[in-house]
All heavy atoms as an XYZ file, in Angstrom:
892
protein
N      -6.327    -15.321    182.108
C      -6.008    -15.838    183.411
C      -5.073    -17.026    183.216
O      -5.351    -17.915    182.432
C      -7.282    -16.271    184.138
C      -7.025    -16.778    185.517
S      -8.463    -17.356    186.409
C      -9.609    -16.040    186.210
N      -3.964    -16.997    183.916
C      -2.965    -18.050    183.810
C      -2.711    -18.680    185.174
O      -2.830    -18.020    186.195
C      -1.637    -17.481    183.292
C      -1.716    -16.888    181.916
C      -0.427    -16.200    181.522
O       0.486    -16.078    182.373
O      -0.328    -15.783    180.360
N      -2.354    -19.949    185.154
C      -2.005    -20.676    186.367
C      -0.677    -21.373    186.134
O      -0.485    -22.009    185.100
C      -3.085    -21.707    186.706
C      -2.895    -22.499    187.981
C      -3.064    -21.597    189.189
C      -3.870    -23.645    188.049
N       0.241    -21.235    187.097
C       1.555    -21.852    186.991
C       1.812    -22.723    188.215
O       1.376    -22.394    189.315
C       2.658    -20.794    186.934
C       2.585    -19.872    185.762
C       3.611    -18.754    185.849
O       4.151    -18.502    186.942
O       3.847    -18.142    184.809
N       2.536    -23.820    188.007
C       3.039    -24.635    189.109
C       4.523    -24.330    189.206
O       5.258    -24.492    188.233
C       2.825    -26.135    188.862
C       1.351    -26.438    188.641
C       3.389    -26.954    190.016
C       1.102    -27.870    188.210
N       4.965    -23.879    190.370
C       6.367    -23.509    190.566
C       6.982    -24.302    191.708
O       6.331    -24.560    192.713
C       6.494    -22.024    190.888
C       6.149    -21.149    189.724
C       6.470    -19.725    190.033
N       6.239    -18.888    188.872
C       6.478    -17.605    188.839
N       6.943    -16.997    189.914
N       6.258    -16.907    187.754
N       8.257    -24.663    191.527
C       9.023    -25.333    192.577
C      10.141    -24.383    193.013
O      10.870    -23.842    192.186
C       9.634    -26.632    192.076
C      10.544    -27.267    193.106
C      11.127    -28.612    192.728
N      11.424    -28.757    191.327
C      11.181    -29.862    190.626
N      10.630    -30.902    191.204
N      11.498    -29.933    189.352
N      10.255    -24.166    194.314
C      11.294    -23.295    194.865
C      12.191    -24.123    195.781
O      11.744    -24.628    196.808
C      10.673    -22.142    195.638
C      11.706    -21.161    196.169
C      11.079    -19.982    196.855
N      10.238    -19.270    195.915
C       9.191    -18.520    196.271
N       8.871    -18.398    197.538
N       8.477    -17.903    195.370
N      13.450    -24.265    195.379
C      14.432    -24.999    196.166
C      15.407    -24.009    196.777
O      15.872    -23.106    196.091
C      15.201    -25.981    195.293
C      14.350    -27.057    194.677
C      15.153    -27.996    193.791
O      16.386    -27.822    193.691
O      14.537    -28.891    193.210
N      15.703    -24.172    198.044
C      16.699    -23.310    198.685
C      17.714    -24.194    199.400
O      17.362    -25.179    200.041
C      16.041    -22.335    199.661
O      15.430    -23.031    200.704
N      18.981    -23.824    199.226
C      20.070    -24.549    199.868
C      20.969    -23.556    200.581
O      21.060    -22.397    200.191
C      20.903    -25.343    198.835
O      21.391    -24.439    197.847
C      20.091    -26.431    198.178
N      21.651    -24.025    201.620
C      22.525    -23.160    202.388
C      21.787    -22.548    203.558
O      20.632    -22.852    203.831
N      22.492    -21.650    204.251
C      21.874    -20.978    205.384
C      22.454    -19.581    205.515
O      23.580    -19.308    205.075
C      22.100    -21.764    206.680
O      23.478    -21.839    206.961
N      21.692    -18.707    206.131
C      22.130    -17.332    206.365
C      22.395    -16.590    205.058
O      21.635    -16.715    204.102
N      23.492    -15.835    204.998
C      23.782    -15.054    203.787
C      24.221    -15.918    202.607
O      24.293    -15.448    201.482
C      24.909    -14.117    204.228
C      25.548    -14.803    205.374
C      24.456    -15.589    206.054
N      24.507    -17.203    202.849
C      24.944    -18.107    201.791
C      23.796    -18.919    201.207
O      24.017    -19.971    200.622
C      26.029    -19.057    202.313
C      27.244    -18.308    202.778
O      27.603    -17.282    202.217
N      27.879    -18.811    203.827
N      22.568    -18.456    201.371
C      21.405    -19.176    200.871
C      21.267    -18.959    199.364
O      21.312    -17.834    198.874
C      20.127    -18.700    201.579
O      20.284    -18.903    202.984
C      18.911    -19.463    201.095
N      21.101    -20.055    198.645
C      20.872    -20.009    197.200
C      19.449    -20.498    196.937
O      19.075    -21.587    197.372
C      21.885    -20.890    196.467
C      21.626    -20.990    194.992
C      21.892    -19.924    194.144
C      21.103    -22.149    194.446
C      21.645    -20.007    192.791
C      20.859    -22.244    193.092
C      21.139    -21.169    192.265
O      20.890    -21.257    190.926
N      18.656    -19.690    196.242
C      17.261    -20.025    195.952
C      17.095    -20.170    194.446
O      17.497    -19.298    193.681
C      16.299    -18.942    196.495
C      14.867    -19.277    196.133
C      16.457    -18.791    197.992
N      16.507    -21.284    194.043
C      16.240    -21.530    192.630
C      14.751    -21.792    192.458
O      14.177    -22.637    193.137
C      17.036    -22.743    192.148
C      16.813    -23.050    190.691
C      17.635    -24.249    190.232
O      18.572    -24.629    190.937
O      17.300    -24.789    189.174
N      14.128    -21.043    191.552
C      12.699    -21.207    191.267
C      12.534    -21.699    189.839
O      13.118    -21.134    188.914
C      11.951    -19.881    191.459
O      12.155    -19.417    192.791
C      10.468    -20.056    191.219
N      11.738    -22.751    189.688
C      11.526    -23.352    188.375
C      10.028    -23.433    188.104
O       9.260    -23.881    188.963
C      12.142    -24.751    188.367
C      11.941    -25.520    187.097
C      12.498    -26.935    187.199
O      12.938    -27.336    188.283
O      12.463    -27.630    186.178
N       9.599    -23.014    186.926
C       8.201    -23.144    186.515
C       8.031    -24.516    185.876
O       8.620    -24.798    184.830
C       7.806    -22.037    185.536
O       7.989    -20.765    186.169
C       6.347    -22.176    185.120
N       7.222    -25.367    186.507
C       7.037    -26.734    186.022
C       5.958    -26.829    184.964
O       6.057    -27.651    184.047
C       6.683    -27.654    187.194
C       7.688    -27.685    188.338
C       7.160    -28.528    189.475
C       9.018    -28.207    187.853
N       4.923    -26.018    185.082
C       3.821    -26.049    184.129
C       3.156    -24.687    184.089
O       3.156    -23.955    185.081
C       2.800    -27.110    184.520
N       2.604    -24.360    182.932
C       1.907    -23.087    182.764
C       0.655    -23.347    181.939
O       0.726    -23.950    180.878
C       2.826    -22.094    182.062
C       2.307    -20.687    182.015
C       3.366    -19.769    181.445
C       2.930    -18.333    181.555
N       3.967    -17.416    181.070
N      -0.492    -22.900    182.462
C      -1.775    -23.114    181.807
C      -2.461    -21.780    181.578
O      -2.394    -20.896    182.429
C      -2.713    -23.959    182.689
C      -2.143    -25.276    183.093
C      -1.546    -25.429    184.327
C      -2.197    -26.352    182.237
C      -1.017    -26.641    184.716
C      -1.667    -27.571    182.617
C      -1.075    -27.715    183.851
N      -3.144    -21.659    180.458
C      -4.018    -20.505    180.249
C      -5.435    -20.989    180.517
O      -5.980    -21.796    179.764
C      -3.893    -19.966    178.831
C      -4.698    -18.706    178.636
C      -4.442    -18.052    177.294
O      -3.413    -18.330    176.679
O      -5.299    -17.257    176.885
N      -6.023    -20.518    181.614
C      -7.346    -20.985    182.019
C      -8.452    -20.364    181.186
O      -9.433    -21.015    180.861
C      -7.587    -20.673    183.502
C      -6.632    -21.335    184.478
C      -6.942    -20.898    185.888
C      -6.678    -22.827    184.346
N      -8.301    -19.091    180.872
C      -9.294    -18.424    180.035
C      -8.636    -17.254    179.332
O      -7.670    -16.683    179.830
C     -10.511    -17.956    180.841
C     -10.227    -16.867    181.838
S     -11.686    -16.225    182.661
C     -12.375    -17.666    183.376
N      -9.150    -16.940    178.158
C      -8.635    -15.813    177.395
C      -9.481    -14.597    177.739
O     -10.703    -14.614    177.575
C      -8.710    -16.117    175.904
C      -7.998    -15.065    175.068
O      -7.169    -14.328    175.635
O      -8.269    -14.996    173.862
N      -8.867    -13.565    178.263
C      -9.600    -12.376    178.676
C      -9.889    -12.404    180.159
O      -9.500    -13.307    180.885
N     -10.595    -11.390    180.599
C     -10.923    -11.256    182.016
C     -12.276    -11.886    182.310
O     -13.162    -11.876    181.460
C     -10.951     -9.771    182.400
N     -12.463    -12.441    183.520
C     -13.784    -12.955    183.882
C     -14.786    -11.811    184.000
O     -14.443    -10.713    184.437
C     -13.565    -13.644    185.225
C     -12.289    -13.106    185.741
C     -11.489    -12.638    184.575
N     -16.020    -12.069    183.582
C     -17.056    -11.036    183.581
C     -18.157    -11.465    184.534
O     -18.613    -12.609    184.507
C     -17.631    -10.852    182.151
C     -18.740     -9.829    182.150
C     -16.532    -10.458    181.193
N     -18.582    -10.547    185.374
C     -19.709    -10.829    186.272
C     -21.004    -10.644    185.510
O     -21.150     -9.712    184.727
C     -19.692     -9.879    187.462
C     -18.515    -10.074    188.340
C     -18.632     -9.203    189.539
N     -17.296     -8.992    190.070
C     -17.012     -8.120    190.984
N     -17.945     -7.354    191.474
N     -15.793     -7.994    191.413
N     -21.972    -11.520    185.795
C     -23.231    -11.452    185.068
C     -24.178    -10.415    185.645
O     -24.877     -9.739    184.928
C     -23.894    -12.824    185.075
C     -23.119    -13.832    184.260
C     -23.824    -15.151    184.214
O     -25.039    -15.195    184.468
O     -23.157    -16.154    183.926
N     -24.214    -10.287    186.960
C     -25.179     -9.378    187.578
C     -24.434     -8.434    188.524
O     -23.985     -8.827    189.585
C     -26.229    -10.185    188.349
C     -27.356     -9.309    188.843
O     -27.375     -8.111    188.502
O     -28.224     -9.821    189.566
N     -24.301     -7.184    188.120
C     -23.584     -6.208    188.942
C     -24.429     -5.733    190.123
O     -23.902     -5.292    191.113
C     -23.171     -5.006    188.095
C     -22.065     -5.328    187.142
C     -22.316     -5.589    185.811
C     -20.758     -5.393    187.592
C     -21.292     -5.890    184.938
C     -19.718     -5.703    186.735
C     -19.997     -5.947    185.403
O     -18.982     -6.242    184.557
N     -25.755     -5.826    190.029
C     -26.609     -5.329    191.108
C     -26.437     -6.141    192.384
O     -26.401     -5.593    193.464
C     -28.068     -5.327    190.669
C     -28.341     -4.255    189.617
C     -29.748     -4.313    189.124
N     -29.858     -5.508    188.285
C     -30.932     -6.278    188.231
N     -31.984     -5.993    188.952
N     -30.967     -7.333    187.465
N     -26.315     -7.453    192.280
C     -26.150     -8.259    193.495
C     -24.810     -7.967    194.162
O     -24.706     -7.989    195.370
C     -26.238     -9.759    193.179
O     -25.246    -10.083    192.210
C     -27.605    -10.113    192.658
N     -23.789     -7.653    193.360
C     -22.489     -7.321    193.948
C     -22.568     -5.971    194.660
O     -21.936     -5.776    195.677
C     -21.417     -7.293    192.855
C     -20.034     -7.173    193.457
O     -19.775     -7.875    194.446
O     -19.243     -6.381    192.958
N     -23.352     -5.039    194.121
C     -23.496     -3.740    194.769
C     -24.243     -3.879    196.092
O     -23.947     -3.175    197.048
C     -24.231     -2.771    193.844
N     -25.169     -4.811    196.157
C     -25.915     -5.015    197.398
C     -24.997     -5.571    198.488
O     -25.067     -5.187    199.640
C     -27.107     -5.971    197.150
C     -28.129     -5.279    196.259
C     -27.741     -6.412    198.453
C     -29.222     -6.181    195.777
N     -24.085     -6.466    198.124
C     -23.185     -7.061    199.113
C     -21.908     -6.250    199.264
O     -20.896     -6.776    199.697
C     -22.847     -8.504    198.719
O     -22.251     -8.483    197.420
C     -24.076     -9.376    198.715
N     -21.914     -5.016    198.874
C     -20.856     -4.013    198.977
C     -19.522     -4.434    198.359
O     -18.465     -3.963    198.746
C     -20.658     -3.503    200.413
C     -20.105     -4.527    201.386
O     -19.276     -5.347    201.023
O     -20.532     -4.467    202.530
N     -19.555     -5.336    197.389
C     -18.359     -5.654    196.619
C     -17.331     -6.507    197.331
O     -16.232     -6.661    196.836
N     -17.656     -7.086    198.485
C     -16.668     -7.860    199.216
C     -16.690     -9.342    198.867
O     -15.827    -10.083    199.300
C     -16.868     -7.686    200.724
C     -16.633     -6.281    201.244
C     -16.935     -6.225    202.726
C     -15.215     -5.826    200.965
N     -17.673     -9.781    198.102
C     -17.720    -11.191    197.745
C     -16.825    -11.443    196.561
O     -16.787    -10.679    195.604
C     -19.159    -11.621    197.399
O     -19.610    -10.825    196.307
C     -20.082    -11.436    198.569
N     -16.039    -12.532    196.604
C     -15.136    -12.874    195.512
C     -15.810    -13.805    194.521
O     -16.795    -14.464    194.825
N     -15.255    -13.839    193.355
C     -15.737    -14.751    192.330
C     -15.055    -16.103    192.519
O     -13.934    -16.174    193.003
C     -15.432    -14.194    190.939
C     -16.141    -12.891    190.635
C     -17.638    -13.045    190.544
O     -18.115    -14.089    190.041
O     -18.343    -12.145    191.001
N     -15.723    -17.166    192.124
C     -15.177    -18.507    192.250
C     -15.186    -19.178    190.882
O     -16.230    -19.262    190.243
C     -16.015    -19.313    193.242
O     -15.548    -20.629    193.302
N     -14.011    -19.641    190.451
C     -13.889    -20.349    189.184
C     -13.271    -21.701    189.500
O     -12.069    -21.788    189.775
C     -13.006    -19.570    188.185
C     -13.588    -18.197    187.938
C     -12.862    -20.348    186.889
C     -12.701    -17.270    187.167
N     -14.063    -22.767    189.506
C     -13.502    -24.076    189.853
C     -12.640    -24.617    188.714
O     -12.986    -24.509    187.545
C     -14.736    -24.949    190.072
C     -15.808    -24.287    189.294
C     -15.488    -22.828    189.268
N     -11.494    -25.179    189.075
C     -10.631    -25.829    188.095
C     -10.204    -27.176    188.664
O     -10.206    -27.387    189.871
C      -9.383    -24.987    187.759
C      -8.549    -24.745    189.008
C      -9.762    -23.681    187.103
C      -7.193    -24.197    188.720
N      -9.842    -28.090    187.794
C      -9.316    -29.385    188.209
C      -7.926    -29.510    187.616
O      -7.748    -29.381    186.410
C     -10.207    -30.510    187.711
C      -9.716    -31.876    188.131
C     -10.643    -32.951    187.688
N     -11.846    -32.878    188.506
C     -12.910    -33.635    188.314
N     -12.936    -34.500    187.331
N     -13.954    -33.515    189.096
N      -6.956    -29.757    188.460
C      -5.564    -29.808    188.041
C      -4.978    -31.148    188.471
O      -4.830    -31.409    189.665
C      -4.790    -28.644    188.677
C      -3.325    -28.530    188.363
C      -3.117    -28.277    186.876
C      -2.717    -27.397    189.162
N      -4.663    -31.991    187.515
C      -4.078    -33.290    187.810
C      -2.566    -33.137    187.895
O      -1.931    -32.591    186.992
C      -4.448    -34.309    186.735
C      -5.916    -34.599    186.677
C      -6.714    -34.012    185.719
C      -6.497    -35.445    187.604
C      -8.070    -34.273    185.673
C      -7.847    -35.715    187.569
C      -8.647    -35.127    186.597
N      -1.973    -33.610    188.975
C      -0.538    -33.441    189.199
C       0.279    -34.664    188.802
O       1.503    -34.610    188.800
C      -0.279    -33.110    190.667
C      -0.905    -31.820    191.176
C      -0.640    -31.659    192.662
C      -0.392    -30.626    190.403
N      -0.367    -35.765    188.442
C       0.375    -36.992    188.126
C       1.305    -36.865    186.914
O       2.320    -37.554    186.877
C      -0.588    -38.166    187.952
O      -1.504    -37.889    186.925
N       1.039    -36.028    185.905
C       1.982    -35.952    184.782
C       3.312    -35.277    185.120
O       4.240    -35.307    184.309
C       1.248    -35.115    183.734
C      -0.165    -35.076    184.134
C      -0.187    -35.290    185.603
N       3.437    -34.696    186.298
C       4.628    -33.929    186.635
C       5.483    -34.682    187.643
O       4.976    -35.362    188.525
C       4.229    -32.557    187.198
C       3.295    -31.840    186.274
C       1.941    -31.746    186.558
C       3.762    -31.304    185.088
C       1.083    -31.130    185.688
C       2.906    -30.683    184.209
C       1.566    -30.596    184.508
O       0.703    -29.998    183.640
N       6.782    -34.547    187.496
C       7.747    -35.189    188.397
C       7.879    -34.334    189.658
O       8.781    -33.501    189.759
C       9.091    -35.324    187.703
C       9.038    -36.108    186.419
C       9.477    -37.541    186.611
O      10.118    -37.818    187.631
O       9.152    -38.356    185.757
N       6.989    -34.532    190.609
C       7.003    -33.754    191.841
C       7.630    -34.576    192.959
O       7.396    -35.774    193.064
C       5.581    -33.353    192.240
C       4.789    -32.532    191.223
C       3.387    -32.285    191.748
C       5.483    -31.228    190.938
N       8.424    -33.925    193.774
C       8.971    -34.557    194.970
C       8.146    -34.077    196.159
O       7.428    -33.080    196.056
C      10.440    -34.163    195.164
O      10.514    -32.749    195.342
C      11.286    -34.585    193.987
N       8.229    -34.752    197.288
C       7.507    -34.241    198.456
C       8.045    -32.878    198.882
O       9.170    -32.509    198.577
C       7.783    -35.288    199.530
C       8.139    -36.516    198.794
C       8.829    -36.053    197.542
N       7.214    -32.131    199.585
C       7.627    -30.852    200.143
C       8.554    -31.114    201.328
O       8.233    -31.914    202.198
C       6.396    -30.055    200.608
O       5.567    -29.814    199.477
C       6.786    -28.736    201.243
N       9.701    -30.452    201.323
C      10.650    -30.547    202.440
C      10.823    -29.165    203.023
O      11.091    -28.214    202.301
C      12.014    -31.074    201.963
C      11.977    -32.488    201.451
C      12.094    -32.752    200.096
C      11.841    -33.546    202.322
C      12.064    -34.046    199.619
C      11.811    -34.853    201.861
C      11.924    -35.088    200.501
O      11.892    -36.372    200.052
N      10.709    -29.056    204.343
C      10.853    -27.761    205.008
C      12.046    -27.796    205.953
O      12.066    -28.561    206.915
C       9.600    -27.427    205.805
C       8.430    -27.105    204.923
C       7.299    -26.490    205.740
N       6.214    -26.093    204.869
C       5.219    -26.875    204.506
N       5.174    -28.108    204.941
N       4.273    -26.426    203.708
N      13.040    -26.969    205.676
C      14.202    -26.756    206.552
C      14.829    -28.053    207.053
O      14.881    -28.311    208.251
C      13.819    -25.868    207.740
C      13.534    -24.460    207.301
O      14.046    -24.005    206.286
N      12.708    -23.765    208.060
N      15.341    -28.853    206.151
C      16.055    -30.062    206.533
C      17.420    -29.633    207.069
O      18.255    -29.121    206.326
C      16.215    -31.020    205.331
C      14.858    -31.339    204.698
C      16.950    -32.285    205.743
C      13.864    -31.977    205.626
N      17.624    -29.799    208.361
C      18.846    -29.355    209.071
C      19.132    -27.870    208.832
O      20.290    -27.453    208.830
C      20.058    -30.194    208.658
C      19.955    -31.614    209.135
O      19.332    -31.889    210.155
N      20.538    -32.529    208.394
N      18.113    -27.077    208.621
C      18.237    -25.644    208.325
C      19.161    -25.377    207.140
O      19.797    -24.339    207.059
C      18.720    -24.864    209.552
C      17.649    -24.780    210.601
O      16.465    -24.735    210.283
N      18.057    -24.752    211.850
N      19.233    -26.326    206.209
C      20.113    -26.186    205.047
C      19.392    -26.354    203.720
O      19.874    -25.903    202.696
C      21.234    -27.237    205.097
C      22.116    -27.146    206.298
C      23.278    -26.267    206.019
C      24.219    -26.280    207.218
N      25.144    -25.210    207.182
N      18.256    -27.029    203.708
C      17.637    -27.402    202.440
C      16.117    -27.394    202.580
O      15.579    -27.846    203.582
C      18.105    -28.810    202.042
C      17.496    -29.326    200.791
C      17.876    -28.835    199.562
C      16.533    -30.319    200.829
C      17.312    -29.308    198.398
C      15.960    -30.807    199.679
C      16.357    -30.302    198.463
N      15.429    -26.876    201.564
C      13.966    -26.954    201.546
C      13.477    -26.958    200.096
O      14.122    -26.412    199.198
C      13.332    -25.795    202.310
O      13.576    -24.580    201.649
N      12.346    -27.631    199.888
C      11.667    -27.667    198.590
C      10.216    -27.310    198.851
O       9.548    -27.944    199.667
C      11.746    -29.064    197.925
C      10.980    -29.077    196.615
C      13.178    -29.480    197.710
N       9.725    -26.291    198.169
C       8.340    -25.853    198.323
C       7.706    -25.729    196.946
O       8.384    -25.424    195.962
C       8.263    -24.507    199.036
C       8.782    -24.534    200.451
C       8.677    -23.180    201.085
C       9.229    -23.199    202.504
N       9.146    -21.895    203.125
N       6.400    -25.948    196.889
C       5.651    -25.821    195.646
C       4.605    -24.725    195.799
O       4.021    -24.561    196.878
C       4.966    -27.143    195.295
C       5.951    -28.207    194.883
C       6.458    -29.106    195.810
C       6.386    -28.290    193.570
C       7.369    -30.074    195.439
C       7.300    -29.255    193.190
C       7.782    -30.143    194.126
O       8.690    -31.086    193.755
N       4.369    -24.005    194.707
C       3.419    -22.902    194.717
C       2.534    -22.966    193.481
O       2.988    -23.370    192.405
C       4.155    -21.546    194.707
C       4.968    -21.296    195.940
C       6.289    -21.683    196.015
C       4.395    -20.672    197.034
C       7.040    -21.453    197.145
C       5.139    -20.439    198.179
C       6.459    -20.836    198.231
N       1.283    -22.553    193.653
C       0.399    -22.256    192.532
C       0.399    -20.746    192.373
O       0.147    -20.023    193.330
C      -1.024    -22.748    192.792
C      -1.225    -24.251    192.809
C      -2.679    -24.572    193.122
C      -0.827    -24.875    191.498
N       0.699    -20.284    191.190
C       0.786    -18.857    190.920
C      -0.319    -18.499    189.923
O      -0.342    -19.019    188.809
C       2.164    -18.507    190.349
C       2.411    -17.035    190.290
O       1.963    -16.305    191.159
N       3.126    -16.588    189.274
N      -1.233    -17.632    190.328
C      -2.352    -17.217    189.484
C      -2.096    -15.791    189.007
O      -1.775    -14.916    189.801
C      -3.662    -17.272    190.272
C      -4.914    -16.863    189.510
C      -5.261    -17.906    188.470
C      -6.075    -16.659    190.458
N      -2.230    -15.580    187.702
C      -2.062    -14.256    187.102
C      -3.371    -13.899    186.420
O      -3.850    -14.628    185.561
C      -0.913    -14.235    186.072
C      -0.770    -12.848    185.470
C       0.378    -14.686    186.696
N      -3.945    -12.782    186.818
C      -5.207    -12.311    186.251
C      -4.934    -10.984    185.546
O      -4.338    -10.083    186.123
C      -6.240    -12.116    187.361
C      -7.596    -11.574    186.950
C      -8.318    -12.583    186.085
C      -8.420    -11.240    188.165
N      -5.362    -10.893    184.280
C      -5.176     -9.681    183.489
C      -6.561     -9.103    183.220
O      -7.441     -9.792    182.711
C      -4.460     -9.989    182.157
C      -4.228     -8.721    181.358
C      -3.146    -10.701    182.409
N      -6.763     -7.813    183.574
C      -8.080     -7.206    183.367
C      -8.159     -6.539    181.998
O      -7.257     -6.652    181.167
C      -8.435     -6.244    184.501
C      -7.559     -5.003    184.527
O      -6.687     -4.848    183.660
O      -7.759     -4.170    185.436
N      -9.290     -5.841    181.757
C      -9.547     -5.232    180.454
C      -8.530     -4.147    180.102
O      -8.304     -3.852    178.936
C     -10.954     -4.604    180.406
C     -12.078     -5.584    180.629
C     -12.434     -5.697    182.104
O     -11.887     -4.938    182.938
O     -13.247     -6.579    182.426
N      -7.917     -3.551    181.092
C      -6.959     -2.463    180.859
C      -5.516     -2.960    180.959
O      -4.599     -2.182    181.189
C      -7.209     -1.340    181.868
C      -8.594     -0.746    181.714
C      -8.954      0.177    182.864
O      -8.110      0.370    183.761
O     -10.086      0.685    182.861
N      -5.309     -4.267    180.791
C      -3.998     -4.922    180.815
C      -3.248     -4.734    182.132
O      -2.024     -4.767    182.151
C      -3.122     -4.462    179.649
C      -3.596     -5.039    178.324
O      -4.221     -6.124    178.368
O      -3.364     -4.416    177.277
N      -3.969     -4.547    183.228
C      -3.337     -4.568    184.547
C      -3.226     -6.020    184.980
O      -4.123     -6.817    184.742
C      -4.148     -3.766    185.553
C      -4.155     -2.278    185.243
C      -4.958     -1.548    186.261
N      -6.355     -1.980    186.142
C      -7.396     -1.242    186.487
N      -7.216     -0.053    187.027
N      -8.611     -1.696    186.344
N      -2.112     -6.369    185.606
C      -1.866     -7.750    186.013
C      -1.958     -7.867    187.540
O      -1.355     -7.089    188.261
C      -0.496     -8.207    185.523
C      -0.402     -8.183    184.012
C       0.990     -8.461    183.523
N       1.431     -9.829    183.753
C       1.163    -10.851    182.957
N       0.441    -10.666    181.870
N       1.622    -12.059    183.232
N      -2.717     -8.852    187.987
C      -2.880     -9.124    189.416
C      -2.335    -10.524    189.685
O      -2.580    -11.452    188.913
C      -4.354     -9.042    189.819
C      -4.963     -7.689    189.552
C      -5.623     -7.425    188.357
C      -4.857     -6.679    190.486
C      -6.167     -6.179    188.111
C      -5.411     -5.424    190.258
C      -6.054     -5.188    189.062
O      -6.589     -3.958    188.818
N      -1.621    -10.674    190.792
C      -0.965    -11.934    191.113
C      -1.453    -12.465    192.449
O      -1.696    -11.711    193.376
C       0.550    -11.733    191.204
C       1.170    -11.253    189.929
C       1.355     -9.903    189.710
C       1.572    -12.144    188.966
C       1.926     -9.444    188.546
C       2.147    -11.713    187.789
C       2.329    -10.357    187.572
N      -1.554    -13.781    192.534
C      -1.850    -14.465    193.790
C      -1.014    -15.738    193.808
O      -1.027    -16.509    192.856
C      -3.341    -14.802    193.893
C      -3.725    -15.658    195.071
C      -3.547    -14.927    196.364
C      -3.987    -15.808    197.520
N      -3.757    -15.199    198.783
N      -0.252    -15.926    194.874
C       0.587    -17.107    194.993
C       0.181    -17.865    196.243
O       0.076    -17.285    197.325
C       2.055    -16.697    195.062
C       3.003    -17.851    194.929
C       4.424    -17.372    194.819
O       4.982    -16.906    195.807
N       4.997    -17.472    193.641
N      -0.047    -19.170    196.084
C      -0.480    -20.011    197.196
C       0.451    -21.210    197.301
O       0.646    -21.936    196.325
C      -1.920    -20.480    196.975
C      -2.459    -21.365    198.062
C      -2.595    -20.633    199.382
O      -3.086    -19.518    199.414
N      -2.168    -21.260    200.458
N       1.014    -21.415    198.487
C       1.870    -22.579    198.695
C       1.011    -23.829    198.825
O      -0.048    -23.818    199.458
C       2.713    -22.398    199.953
C       3.684    -23.534    200.181
C       4.567    -23.329    201.385
O       4.500    -22.258    202.021
O       5.332    -24.260    201.693
N       1.459    -24.912    198.204
C       0.772    -26.200    198.335
C       1.755    -27.191    198.945
O       2.969    -27.078    198.780
C       0.217    -26.722    196.992
C       1.347    -26.925    195.980
C      -0.845    -25.804    196.446
C       0.904    -27.596    194.700
N       1.237    -28.156    199.669
C       2.058    -29.189    200.289
C       1.878    -30.481    199.507
O       0.761    -30.951    199.323
C       1.655    -29.407    201.752
O       1.806    -28.160    202.447
C       2.510    -30.458    202.413
N       2.988    -31.027    199.041
C       2.974    -32.283    198.298
C       3.576    -33.343    199.193
O       4.641    -33.137    199.781
C       3.798    -32.141    196.986
C       3.797    -33.447    196.214
C       3.267    -31.007    196.138
N       2.908    -34.485    199.325
C       3.442    -35.561    200.155
C       3.220    -36.875    199.449
O       2.392    -36.996    198.536
C       2.813    -35.570    201.552
C       1.319    -35.714    201.576
C       0.742    -36.965    201.688
C       0.495    -34.611    201.479
C      -0.639    -37.117    201.701
C      -0.876    -34.742    201.494
C      -1.431    -35.981    201.610
O      -2.785    -36.121    201.610
N       3.985    -37.853    199.853
C       3.931    -39.181    199.247
C       3.204    -40.114    200.209
O       3.579    -40.236    201.371
C       5.348    -39.671    198.986
C       5.405    -40.922    198.139
C       6.812    -41.201    197.694
N       7.178    -40.206    196.695
C       8.409    -39.805    196.484
N       9.404    -40.276    197.169
N       8.665    -38.913    195.548
N       2.167    -40.779    199.727
C       1.423    -41.723    200.558
C       2.213    -43.019    200.739
O       2.910    -43.462    199.819
C       0.082    -42.056    199.912
C      -0.966    -40.950    199.898
C      -2.192    -41.418    199.125
C      -1.360    -40.582    201.297
N       2.115    -43.591    201.904
C       2.729    -44.895    202.129
C       1.902    -45.958    201.432
O       0.671    -45.901    201.426
C       2.795    -45.180    203.634
C       3.686    -44.265    204.454
C       3.536    -44.593    205.938
C       5.127    -44.409    204.022
N       2.562    -46.932    200.821
C       1.787    -47.988    200.142
C       1.005    -48.803    201.156
O       1.486    -49.110    202.245
C       2.857    -48.825    199.455
C       4.131    -48.490    200.128
C       3.986    -47.130    200.712
N      -0.199    -49.167    200.793
C      -1.039    -49.973    201.695
C      -0.722    -51.431    201.482
O      -0.546    -51.902    200.356
C      -2.528    -49.710    201.415
O      -2.786    -49.986    200.050
C      -2.900    -48.281    201.720
N      -0.633    -52.191    202.579
C      -0.284    -53.621    202.451
C      -1.420    -54.455    201.907
O      -2.510    -54.140    201.802
C       0.046    -54.034    203.873
C      -0.470    -52.980    204.767
C      -0.728    -51.776    203.929
């Protein structure tokens, strides 16, 4: 299971839009696929419950700018967490979630 922090910058508008995606960090959270301990409880709940793996990700080591959305319909910066899960048969599953980064105002 891998986790990536990606920055997507887009400039221009309409057919002249240029999009650049940069991978800022890449982590391997675990080697191999996650294994469920009790399959019977999952069968009782008809398989619709998801697994939860808590992680803590500190963003201070990275040079992140605030998220900008459609500045004059010409420029935007977005950040994404990209999760890649590989199962026992080497099938790859992807999940991408946009995150909002903002800068706090200094307190007086």
